[in-house]
C-alpha positions as CSV (number, residue, x, y, z in Angstrom):
1,M,0.7,-16.3,-1.5
2,S,-2.7,-15.9,-3.1
3,V,-3.1,-14.0,-6.3
4,Y,-6.0,-12.2,-4.6
5,H,-3.6,-10.3,-2.3
6,T,-3.4,-6.8,-3.9
7,V,-0.4,-4.6,-3.3
8,L,-0.5,-0.9,-4.2
9,V,3.0,0.4,-5.1
10,V,3.2,4.2,-4.9
11,D,6.4,5.9,-6.2
12,D,7.2,8.6,-8.8
13,D,10.2,6.6,-10.0
14,Q,8.8,4.5,-12.8
15,S,11.9,2.2,-12.9
16,I,11.4,1.3,-9.3
17,V,7.7,0.8,-9.8
18,E,8.2,-1.6,-12.8
19,L,10.9,-3.5,-11.0
20,L,8.7,-4.1,-7.9
21,R,5.8,-5.0,-10.1
22,D,7.8,-7.7,-11.8
23,F,9.0,-9.2,-8.6
24,L,5.6,-9.0,-6.8
25,E,3.7,-10.5,-9.8
26,N,6.3,-13.3,-10.0
27,D,5.1,-14.2,-6.5
28,N,1.5,-14.1,-7.6
29,F,0.5,-10.8,-6.1
30,H,-2.0,-8.5,-7.9
31,V,-0.1,-5.2,-8.3
32,M,-1.6,-1.7,-8.7
33,T,0.7,1.3,-9.2
34,A,0.4,5.0,-8.7
35,G,2.9,7.8,-9.4
36,D,1.7,10.2,-6.8
37,T,-0.3,10.3,-3.5
38,E,-3.5,11.7,-5.0
39,Q,-3.7,9.0,-7.6
40,A,-2.9,6.4,-4.9
41,W,-5.7,7.8,-2.6
42,D,-8.2,7.6,-5.4
43,M,-7.2,4.0,-6.2
44,F,-7.3,3.1,-2.5
45,K,-10.8,4.4,-2.1
46,Q,-12.1,2.6,-5.2
47,Q,-10.6,-0.8,-5.0
48,P,-9.7,-3.3,-2.2
49,V,-6.0,-3.1,-1.2
50,H,-4.3,-5.6,1.1
51,C,-0.9,-3.8,1.4
52,M,0.8,-0.6,0.3
53,V,4.4,0.0,-0.5
54,L,4.7,3.8,-0.2
55,D,7.5,6.1,-1.2
56,I,8.0,9.1,1.1
57,M,9.5,11.9,-1.1
58,M,7.2,12.6,-4.1
59,P,6.0,15.7,-5.9
60,G,3.1,17.4,-4.1
61,Q,1.8,15.5,-1.0
62,N,4.4,13.2,0.5
63,G,4.0,9.6,1.7
64,F,3.7,10.6,5.3
65,E,0.7,12.8,4.6
66,L,-1.0,10.0,2.7
67,C,-0.3,7.6,5.5
68,R,-2.0,10.0,7.9
69,R,-5.1,10.1,5.7
70,I,-5.3,6.4,5.3
71,R,-4.9,5.7,9.0
72,G,-7.9,7.9,9.6
73,E,-10.1,5.2,8.2
74,S,-8.1,2.0,7.6
75,S,-5.5,-0.3,9.2
76,V,-4.2,-1.7,5.9
77,P,-0.5,-2.6,6.2
78,I,1.8,0.2,5.0
79,L,5.5,-0.3,4.2
80,F,7.4,3.0,3.7
81,L,10.0,3.0,1.0
82,S,12.6,5.7,1.1
83,A,16.1,6.6,-0.2
84,R,16.8,8.1,3.3
85,S,17.9,5.9,6.2
86,H,17.8,8.6,8.9
87,D,16.3,7.5,12.2
88,V,14.1,10.6,12.4
89,D,12.3,9.6,9.1
90,K,12.0,6.0,10.3
91,I,10.5,7.0,13.7
92,R,8.1,9.5,12.1
93,G,6.9,6.8,9.6
94,L,6.3,4.3,12.3
95,T,4.7,6.9,14.6
96,L,2.2,7.8,11.9
97,G,1.1,4.1,11.6
98,G,3.5,2.6,9.2
99,D,4.1,-1.2,9.6
100,D,7.7,-1.2,8.2
101,Y,10.3,1.1,6.9
102,I,12.5,0.0,4.0
103,V,15.5,1.8,2.5
104,K,15.7,1.7,-1.3
105,T,19.1,0.1,-1.2
106,A,17.2,-3.1,-0.2
107,S,17.0,-5.7,-3.0
108,P,13.6,-6.3,-4.6
109,G,13.6,-9.8,-3.2
110,E,13.9,-8.4,0.3
111,I,11.1,-6.0,-0.2
112,V,8.8,-8.8,-1.4
113,A,9.8,-10.8,1.7
114,R,8.9,-7.9,3.9
115,V,5.5,-7.5,2.1
116,K,4.8,-11.2,2.7
117,A,5.8,-10.9,6.4
118,V,3.5,-7.9,7.1
119,L,0.6,-9.7,5.3
120,R,1.2,-12.8,7.5
121,R,1.1,-10.7,10.6
122,S,-2.1,-8.9,9.5
123,A,-4.0,-12.0,8.4
124,S,-7.0,-12.8,10.5
125,P,-6.4,-16.0,12.5
126,Q,-8.7,-19.0,12.5
127,P,-11.7,-18.3,14.7
128,V,-11.2,-19.4,18.3
129,E,-14.5,-20.3,19.8
130,G,-15.3,-18.2,22.9
131,R,-11.7,-16.9,23.4
132,V,-11.9,-13.7,25.4
133,L,-9.0,-12.4,27.5
134,D,-10.8,-10.6,30.4
135,Y,-8.7,-8.4,32.8
136,G,-11.6,-6.3,34.1
137,R,-11.2,-2.9,32.5
138,F,-9.3,-4.5,29.6
139,K,-10.9,-7.2,27.4
140,M,-9.6,-8.8,24.2
141,N,-12.0,-10.9,22.0
142,L,-9.6,-13.0,19.9
143,S,-12.3,-14.5,17.7
144,A,-13.7,-11.0,16.8
145,R,-10.3,-9.3,16.9
146,E,-11.8,-6.6,19.2
147,V,-10.1,-4.7,22.1
148,V,-12.2,-2.9,24.7
149,V,-10.8,-0.7,27.4
150,E,-13.0,1.0,29.9
151,G,-16.0,-0.1,27.9
152,K,-14.8,1.6,24.7
153,N,-13.6,-0.2,21.5
154,V,-10.0,0.6,20.6
155,V,-9.0,0.6,16.9
156,L,-5.5,-0.9,16.3
157,T,-3.4,-1.6,13.3
158,P,-2.7,-5.3,12.5
159,K,0.7,-5.1,14.0
160,E,-0.5,-3.3,17.1
161,Y,-3.1,-6.0,17.6
162,E,-0.7,-8.8,17.3
163,L,1.8,-7.2,19.7
164,L,-1.0,-6.6,22.2
165,R,-2.3,-10.2,21.9
166,L,1.1,-11.6,22.6
167,F,1.4,-9.5,25.8
168,A,-2.2,-10.2,26.9
169,E,-1.8,-14.0,26.5
170,Y,1.2,-14.0,28.7
171,P,0.5,-11.5,31.6
172,R,3.6,-10.4,33.6
173,H,5.9,-12.2,31.2
174,V,8.8,-9.9,30.2
175,F,9.4,-9.9,26.4
176,S,12.8,-8.6,25.6
177,Y,13.6,-6.2,22.8
178,E,15.4,-9.0,20.9
179,Q,12.4,-11.4,21.2
180,L,10.0,-8.7,19.9
181,L,12.3,-7.7,17.1
182,E,12.7,-11.2,15.9
183,K,9.0,-12.2,16.1
184,F,7.4,-9.1,14.6
185,W,10.2,-7.6,12.4
186,G,12.2,-10.6,11.4
187,G,15.2,-9.4,13.3
188,V,15.4,-6.3,11.2
189,G,15.4,-3.0,13.1
190,D,16.4,-1.7,16.5
191,R,15.0,-0.8,19.9
192,H,13.7,2.5,18.4
193,T,11.4,0.5,16.2
194,I,9.9,-1.3,19.2
195,R,9.7,1.8,21.4
196,V,7.8,3.8,18.7
197,H,5.2,1.0,18.2
198,L,4.7,0.3,21.9
199,S,4.4,4.1,22.6
200,R,1.7,4.4,20.0
201,L,-0.1,1.3,21.4
202,R,0.1,2.5,24.9
203,E,-1.5,5.9,23.9
204,K,-4.5,4.0,22.5
205,I,-5.1,1.6,25.5
206,E,-3.9,3.8,28.4
207,S,-5.9,7.0,27.8
208,D,-6.8,7.4,31.5
209,P,-3.8,8.6,33.6
210,N,-5.6,7.7,36.8
211,H,-5.4,4.0,36.1
212,P,-2.2,1.8,36.3
213,Q,-0.3,1.1,33.1
214,L,-1.3,-2.0,31.1
215,L,2.1,-2.2,29.3
216,V,5.1,-1.6,31.5
217,N,8.6,-0.9,30.3
218,V,11.2,-3.0,32.1
219,W,14.2,-0.7,31.9
220,G,16.9,-2.0,29.6
221,V,15.2,-5.3,29.0
222,G,11.8,-5.0,27.3
223,Y,8.1,-4.9,28.2
224,R,5.4,-6.8,30.1
225,F,1.6,-6.8,30.4
226,E,0.1,-6.1,33.8
227,G,-3.5,-6.8,33.0
228,G,-6.4,-4.8,34.4
């Protein structure tokens, strides 16, 4: 992993911050740290950040609120870090645009591995000359990483884009929950994780209720892409 990948760690617990800094720097990441969301927001606006590890419960504005602000203008990968393992917190974090949700009982090594995984997923692929998936009202330009539905550009997070690309490249192929979980979350998580991400993705690409669904839920199995 290149030293030019910058990770912003946001947590008011200095011991956790220092521990993650040591492990991330040992893997050649450049690490910035912030003790609250306002400091994190200022750093994010001033310097390039490739990934953020964000605590949820902090004094003042919480991590959920910072995530909402960031998603208003950036798709930078965000991994929530929380002492709470409740599904409601996990679902809320993913719904707001988080790319992963890690409970603080995870080892520093696992957290570093999850950072690497989300950076791999968000990395721009090698340009593919002239590759455009055209399904009429839905178009996906793979070389430009652009998605157009009904003539309008759709802004997606890195994970949403990669999920949609997989479906669009294999129309009408049913991908099971297990396959999606393994490919995009390293086998860590459950069906709620997938449903939340797919629900958010469908809201972005299926804004017109008068048109057939692009992503169809195959009950009890998974999802498939229907094209235009």
